[in-house]
C-alpha positions, 0 to 999 in steps of 0.5 A: 400078059406082059408085065406093065410097070407100076410105079408108086408116084403113079399111084400117089397121083391117082389117091388122095395122101390119106388114102395113098397112106391107109393103103400102103398101110393096109399093104404093109399088114398083108390086107389083100387076099385072093390077088388074081390077074386074069387078062389085063386085069388085076383083082383081090379081096382088102379087108374092110371096116364095114364089111369082112372085105372088099373086092377090087379089081384093076385093069391095066394097059400099056399106059399104065391104070386104065380103070378102078373100082372097089365095092367099098362105098368110098366116095371122096375123090381118087382111089380108095385105100383099098384100091391102093393097097392091091396097087402095092401088091401088084408093084411090089409083089406081083408073084402073089397074083394067081394067073387065071385064065380068060373065061373064053379060054377056059371054056373053049375047048368044051363041047355043047353037052359039056357046057350044059352039064356044067351049067345044069350043075352050076345052078343045081348047086347056087338056086339063085342062078336060076333067076339070073339065067332065066332073066337072061335068056328071056331077052332077044340076042344081039349077035346077029349070027345067032338071031332067031325068030321068036313069038310074038311079044305080048306087051301087055305084059310089059304095060302091067310091069310099068303099071307095078313099078309106077304104083309100088310106092303107094303104100307108103308115107309120101315122105318116105315115098320121096326117097324112092322115086330114083329106084322107080325111075331106074326100074322103068329103066330096066324095062327101057333096056329090054326094049332096046335089046329087041331094037338091036335084034331088029325088031323094031315093032315090038321096041316101039310098043314097049316104050309107047306102052311104058309112056302111055302108062307113065304120063299120069304117074305125076298125079301121085308121086312126088317128083320134086327132084326131076327123077321121074321126068327125067327117066321119062326124057330119056326115052325119047332117043331110043323111041324115035330109033324104033320109029326110024327102023319101022317100014310103015304105010301112011295109015300106020303112020298117020296113027303113030303120029297121032298117038305120038301127038296125044303123048306130047301134049299129056308129057308137056304138061308135066315138063317132060318135052323130050319123050315123045316129041322126038319121035314125033318128028322121026314119025312125021319127016323120017330121013328127010330134013326137018323144016324150021318152024314158021311160028312161035306156039301151035294152035290147040290140036295143031301140030307145032311145026305144021305151015301155019300160013292161015295163023290169026295174026294177032294171036302170032304176035301175041305168042312171040310176045309170050313164049319168044322166039329164041325159045322156040329156036333153041327147042327146034334146035334140041328137037333135031340135034335128037333126031340126028343122033336117033337117025345115025344111031339107026344107021350105025344099028343097020350097018350102013357105014357110008350112010352114017359117016355122010350124015356125020360130015353133014351135020358136023358130028365130028367126034361121031365121025372120027369115032367110027373111023377108028371101029373101022380100024381107020386111026390114022385117018380119025386122028388126022380128021380130028386134029383138024375138026375136033372143037372141045376138050370133051370131044378130044377126052372120048377120043382119046379113051376110045384110042387108048382102048384100041391100045393107040397110046401115042395117038390118044396121047397126042389128041389130049394134048391137042384138046388141052388147047381147045374149048373148055371144059378141060378138067376132066381131059386134064385129069385123064391126061396128067397120070398118063403123061406122067407113067411115060416119064413126060414131066413137063407135059403131065404138068400141063395137064394137071394144070389144065385141070386145077384151072377149072377144077382146083383142089389141093390134091392136085396143087400138090401133084404140081408142086412135086411135079414141077420139083426143082424148079417150084420156086419159079413155077408156084407164082403160075399155080397160084395165079391160075388159082386165084383166078378160079375164085375157089377161096377153100382150095386157096385156104387150104393151099396157104394151110398146106404151105405154112402161110398162116396169116395169107390163109387167115386174109382168105378166111376175113373176106367177105364173101368167105363162106363159114366153112372157109373160116373154120377151116382156117381156124382149125388149121391155124389153131396152133400158130395163131391162136388169138385170131381164133378166139376172135373169129370163133366167138363171133361166129358162135354169137351171131349163131346164137344171136338167131335165137333159134334152137337149130343153130346152137349146136353149130355155136357149140362147135364154134364154142370149142374152138375157142376154148382149145384156143384159150388152152393153147394159151393157157388162158384158161381161166379166162375161158371159164369166165366168158362161159360162165356170162354166157351161161347166165347171159341166156339162162332163159334158153334150155336147149342152149343152155344143154349145148354149154353145158357140154362144154 
């Protein structure tokens, strides 16, 4: 791979100032080791604070930094300091990267026997690999050229697996089990993934059997699992689309279809009782209507034991009127739209999997799936046609972002930029598109375009870091441009970011005005108090004492620690004004006034 240029400005734009500076320091201290470059990816190990080292990997392309990952737990926005350090090494000391062949290149000349011997030695030397290899070869291959007939799969194995997963929390206290529901849901997703591999191979029968077994075992789990956060429910709703795809992929007799419809109706009734309305309902429509159009509902709610979308001509009029009143036609219309949307997605996925390109594109056009249509044209190397279609038909910025990302994958950088720039004029949300496009525009020296992209992101998702980026890009005309940026910020009603910006610009009184607004949260007041401590200590004393006394007045011990935090600010401000004695007098008065509150006294003694 030819050397792709990475500059400090590109690194700075993708990281917070703190991460940028710390990463630069790590680079200067030589914290990066084992730096390698493989294809378009660079990687290395960086010294860590909670681990001996963290592994960092960055993918590059002609537009600069495509993606970056680190094994550290950083989650505060932008690149972590370890990623920054690796990028600094790449930018300033590229010769330190050892070049490695791609795995496909490394193994290309080995015979089957050589590969067998190599893999055998690896498993013998690293026994943990045995389980990984065993799991990898247990599922069917999705490579059409390597598909082989396999024995009929015993779906009872999957049923037992689901049952074991669902009862994996049985021995825990309810308060403890609550925190493990997310992990349980992820294990169920693993079962779904295995079903999808059978579907990808063309074995829709096995895929359907696995998914039905999963839902059949799971619908009673709500009786003994606390799903307050809807983690299990959301997981089961995710089964709806693959279940519909498996249903559409099967050729069934009339008897088999009717049996499946009854099974899905039963599952849908059980799951709907727990608010899980998407798991079986889309598949039910797929079983009933297949590839035919779904007729709109002619009534609001089904009678007991009847299908919701049945004809309903003999329905009791009084019941119908009552149903309309209780449930409302708009709600039923919304659910019908949701189901037909899901069914269309399932049909498109099946056509795509079966390689029926013409039918796929025709359905995309019929159902106005403009993004999927354009993406498919890209896959067919019809990029010019895709971009021309997209410029005319895409309606949202998020659609433009997805297509631009696809074009970037195909190394069609200029086309990606053109689609992204067009997307900034489409329907919101635009924050993701702006944040994606900004660094690319800047890396190509298009400062004005980069500014516009970051401004679009800033308008919807303002942050101090984006403000700093806008200021850097607008130099030397920032004095003219700032009014535009501040106008955008004020319209966002983000009091915290507005306060942070004023503090960054050392506009202390403007920051105080933000904190004094009636709707300002205590977090904003705290940020401003900390920011103006050295410059407006009198105000800090006033606001800190008020916050502390309001918390104390609640007479609940859980607030006393927070009251003490505010009093600590007041103490610092008194010290700044060289009024230490006034602080001591005030503190003694508090201790005397609340001497019958031992929990508060404990906090006050620490001051």
